[in-house]
C-alpha positions in Angstrom: 164.6 66.4 -47.5 166.2 70.4 -48.5 162.2 70.8 -48.7 161.7 70.2 -45.3 164.8 72.0 -43.7 163.9 74.9 -44.8 160.2 74.3 -43.7 161.8 73.9 -40.0 163.7 76.6 -40.8 160.5 78.9 -41.1 158.3 77.4 -38.6 162.0 78.4 -36.5 162.1 81.9 -37.5 159.1 83.9 -35.4 161.5 82.3 -32.0 164.9 83.9 -33.6 165.7 86.5 -36.1 169.4 84.5 -37.1 167.2 81.7 -38.6 165.2 84.6 -40.2 168.1 85.5 -42.2 169.8 81.7 -42.4 166.4 81.3 -44.6 166.2 84.3 -46.7 169.2 83.2 -47.1 169.1 79.1 -48.1 166.7 80.6 -50.5 168.1 83.2 -51.7 169.7 81.1 -55.2 166.2 81.9 -56.3 165.6 85.3 -56.4 168.9 86.7 -57.9 168.0 85.3 -61.2 164.2 86.8 -60.9 164.0 89.3 -63.2 159.8 90.1 -64.0 158.1 93.0 -61.7 158.4 91.6 -57.5 157.4 94.1 -55.1 158.0 94.0 -51.5 155.2 95.5 -49.2 156.5 94.5 -45.8 154.6 95.1 -42.6 155.9 98.3 -41.1 155.8 96.6 -37.9 156.5 92.4 -38.0 159.6 92.3 -35.6 160.4 89.0 -37.4 161.1 90.1 -41.0 161.7 94.5 -39.6 164.6 94.8 -42.5 164.2 91.7 -44.4 163.4 94.5 -47.5 166.7 95.5 -48.1 168.3 91.4 -48.8 165.3 91.8 -51.5 165.4 94.9 -53.2 169.3 94.8 -52.9 169.7 91.3 -54.4 165.9 90.9 -56.4 167.2 91.9 -60.5 162.8 92.1 -60.3 162.4 95.0 -57.7 164.2 97.4 -59.2 162.1 100.5 -60.5 159.0 99.6 -58.5 157.0 101.3 -55.6 158.0 99.2 -53.1 155.4 100.0 -50.1 155.2 99.3 -46.0 152.0 97.7 -45.0 150.4 100.0 -41.7 150.4 97.8 -39.0 150.2 94.4 -41.3 151.9 92.9 -38.2 153.8 89.3 -38.5 150.8 87.9 -41.2 150.0 91.0 -43.1 148.2 88.7 -45.3 145.7 88.4 -42.8 145.7 92.0 -41.0 145.8 93.9 -43.2 143.8 92.4 -46.4 142.4 95.0 -48.1 145.9 97.7 -48.5 148.3 94.5 -49.5 145.2 93.0 -52.6 145.6 97.1 -52.9 149.3 97.0 -53.4 148.7 93.8 -56.0 146.1 95.1 -58.0 148.7 97.5 -59.0 150.9 96.0 -59.3 149.6 93.6 -62.2 148.0 96.7 -63.9 151.8 98.5 -63.8 153.5 95.9 -65.4 151.1 93.8 -67.0 
């Protein structure tokens, strides 16, 4: 039940920023205890998640001390629009934390 509720909220997130915040609050319980390396690499031009990295940086222990970045021109589908830049950031994270 909870999974389908969260999935529905994610689908609606594109329509309403308040829903994005609600969705983020539902999932933070897991992340607030996550101490493994956690890199924030949000797109610099995504109107849906804009500013969302602050919540992660404030609430996820694994974000501390890592070089977080903004993906230039990634848009909402950063993994598709800026795959090379995002991949470089992930590889660098793995190389520096392994």
